[in-house]
C-alpha positions in Angstrom: -9.4 -8.9 -56.1 -11.7 -9.4 -53.1 -12.1 -12.7 -51.4 -15.1 -13.2 -49.0 -13.9 -15.0 -45.9 -16.3 -16.0 -43.2 -16.3 -18.4 -40.3 -18.5 -19.6 -37.5 -16.6 -17.4 -35.1 -17.1 -14.3 -37.1 -20.7 -14.5 -37.9 -20.5 -17.1 -40.7 -23.3 -19.5 -41.4 -22.9 -23.2 -40.7 -25.4 -24.1 -43.3 -24.9 -24.5 -47.1 -27.0 -21.4 -47.7 -28.6 -18.7 -45.7 -32.4 -19.4 -45.8 -33.1 -15.7 -45.3 -31.5 -14.8 -48.7 -32.3 -15.9 -52.3 -29.9 -18.4 -53.8 -28.7 -16.0 -56.4 -27.8 -13.4 -53.8 -25.3 -15.4 -51.9 -22.3 -17.7 -52.3 -23.3 -21.3 -51.5 -20.7 -23.8 -50.3 -21.1 -27.6 -50.5 -19.2 -30.4 -48.6 -17.6 -33.1 -50.8 -20.0 -35.7 -49.5 -22.9 -33.7 -50.6 -21.7 -32.4 -54.0 -19.6 -34.8 -56.0 -17.8 -32.1 -58.0 -16.2 -30.6 -54.8 -12.6 -31.6 -54.8 -10.6 -32.5 -51.7 -7.2 -30.8 -52.0 -4.1 -31.4 -49.9 -0.4 -30.4 -50.0 1.7 -32.2 -52.6 5.4 -32.6 -53.4 5.0 -31.7 -57.1 6.3 -28.3 -58.1 4.6 -28.0 -61.5 1.6 -26.0 -60.3 2.1 -23.3 -57.7 -0.8 -20.9 -57.1 -2.4 -19.1 -54.1 -6.1 -19.8 -53.9 -6.6 -16.7 -51.8 -5.3 -14.5 -54.6 -7.7 -15.4 -57.4 -10.0 -12.6 -58.4 -13.7 -13.3 -57.9 -13.2 -16.3 -55.6 -14.9 -17.1 -52.3 -13.4 -18.7 -49.3 -15.0 -19.9 -46.0 -13.6 -21.4 -42.9 -15.8 -24.1 -41.2 -15.4 -26.6 -38.5 -14.3 -29.3 -41.0 -11.8 -27.1 -42.8 -11.7 -24.6 -45.7 -14.2 -24.4 -48.5 -13.2 -22.5 -51.6 -14.8 -21.5 -55.0 -12.0 -20.9 -57.4 -12.7 -19.1 -60.7 -10.2 -20.4 -63.2 -10.2 -21.0 -67.0 -13.7 -19.8 -67.5 -15.2 -22.2 -64.9 -15.8 -22.3 -61.1 -14.0 -25.1 -59.3 -15.1 -26.1 -55.8 -12.3 -27.2 -53.4 -12.3 -28.4 -49.8 -9.1 -28.3 -47.7 -8.5 -29.5 -44.2 -6.0 -26.7 -43.8 -5.4 -23.6 -45.8 -2.1 -24.1 -47.7 0.7 -21.5 -47.4 0.9 -19.0 -50.3 2.5 -20.5 -53.4 2.5 -24.1 -51.9 1.8 -27.1 -54.1 -1.5 -29.0 -53.9 -2.9 -32.4 -55.0 -6.4 -33.6 -55.6 -7.7 -36.6 -53.6 -9.9 -39.1 -55.6 -11.6 -41.7 -53.3 -12.7 -44.8 -55.0 -16.3 -44.3 -54.1 -19.6 -44.2 -56.1 -18.8 -40.6 -57.1 -15.4 -41.4 -58.5 -16.3 -40.9 -62.1 -17.9 -37.5 -61.5 -15.1 -36.4 -59.2 -12.5 -37.5 -61.8 -14.2 -35.3 -64.5 -14.2 -32.4 -62.1 -10.5 -32.9 -61.3 -9.7 -33.1 -65.0 -11.5 -29.8 -65.6 -9.5 -28.2 -62.8 -6.3 -29.6 -64.3 -7.3 -28.3 -67.7 -7.9 -24.8 -66.2 -4.4 -24.9 -64.7 -3.0 -25.8 -68.1 -5.0 -23.0 -69.6 -6.8 -25.4 -71.9 -10.6 -25.6 -72.8 -12.5 -27.1 -70.0 -15.3 -28.8 -71.9 -18.7 -29.6 -70.4 -19.3 -29.6 -66.7 -19.7 -33.2 -65.4 -23.1 -32.5 -63.8 -24.5 -30.5 -66.7 -28.0 -31.7 -67.6 -29.4 -32.0 -71.1 -31.9 -29.3 -72.1 -34.9 -31.6 -72.1 -34.0 -32.9 -68.6 -33.7 -29.4 -67.2 -37.1 -28.5 -68.8 -38.7 -31.6 -67.2 -37.2 -30.7 -63.8 -38.6 -27.2 -64.0 -42.0 -28.4 -65.0 -41.9 -30.9 -62.1 -41.1 -28.2 -59.5 -43.8 -25.9 -60.9 -46.3 -28.7 -60.9 -45.5 -29.6 -57.3 -45.8 -25.9 -56.3 -49.2 -25.7 -57.9 -50.3 -28.9 -56.2 -49.1 -27.7 -52.8 -51.0 -24.5 -53.3 -54.2 -26.5 -53.6 -54.7 -26.4 -57.4 -56.3 -29.3 -59.2 -54.5 -31.3 -61.8 -56.6 -29.6 -64.5 -55.6 -26.2 -63.1 -51.9 -27.1 -63.0 -52.1 -28.3 -66.6 -53.7 -25.0 -67.7 -51.0 -23.1 -65.9 -48.2 -25.1 -67.4 -49.4 -25.7 -70.9 -52.3 -23.4 -71.5 -56.1 -23.9 -71.4 -56.1 -24.9 -75.1 -54.3 -28.1 -74.2 -56.8 -29.2 -71.7 -59.8 -31.1 -73.1 -63.3 -30.2 -72.0 -64.3 -33.8 -71.8 -62.5 -37.0 -71.0 -60.0 -35.2 -68.7 -59.7 -38.1 -66.3 -58.5 -40.5 -69.0 -56.4 -37.9 -70.9 -52.7 -38.5 -71.3 -52.0 -34.9 -70.2 -53.6 -35.6 -66.8 -51.3 -38.6 -66.4 -48.3 -36.5 -67.3 -49.3 -33.8 -64.7 -49.7 -36.5 -62.0 -46.2 -37.8 -62.9 -44.7 -34.3 -62.8 -46.3 -33.6 -59.4 -44.9 -36.8 -58.0 -41.5 -36.1 -59.4 -41.5 -32.6 -58.0 -42.4 -33.9 -54.5 -39.6 -36.4 -54.7 -37.2 -33.7 -55.5 -38.4 -31.6 -52.6 -38.1 -34.6 -50.3 -34.3 -34.9 -50.7 -34.5 -36.4 -54.2 -32.6 -33.3 -55.5 -29.5 -34.8 -53.9 -29.2 -37.2 -56.8 -28.6 -34.3 -59.1 -25.5 -33.4 -57.0 -23.9 -36.7 -57.6 -24.9 -38.3 -60.9 -25.8 -37.2 -64.4 -29.5 -36.7 -65.1 
């Protein structure tokens, strides 16, 4: 059991991620207003669930100017929590559910956390994307990367789908060209803060 605890005063990063490291080489923390599945947790009077978030193996904890951010591995899933203050060991907690536009997603995240505490199957994550949606998002980002590197729509199509899919004639009126243009535009929208929608609502 080793928890990683950092803060602004001890060399911690104030950003959601360290831009000098790859995303899969670091623990990324999100604020509740940015990622709808982050649960705001506070002390409660109930005594049904008593656990110490600092003693869960494989977790991560970070102190920031707005409070404590925790990633809690429980029941086969990772639950993201935000706390104004770190509760005492063994104290009771409650989940806050504001009636905002992310209530439905946050409610599902809270239920998964409750199921984990109950040691019951968690079910599908609330922000999980269908396979076809994930594939389209990947294609969009790759298409945008190709466009930003100066490649033509034809070259992007060849890179994504193979040269055999690109016609020798009639390219400007081909459906594949229209698809590539849409993918490029979608990828650019994602890069220009459009990705934030994926942190709040289902795709």
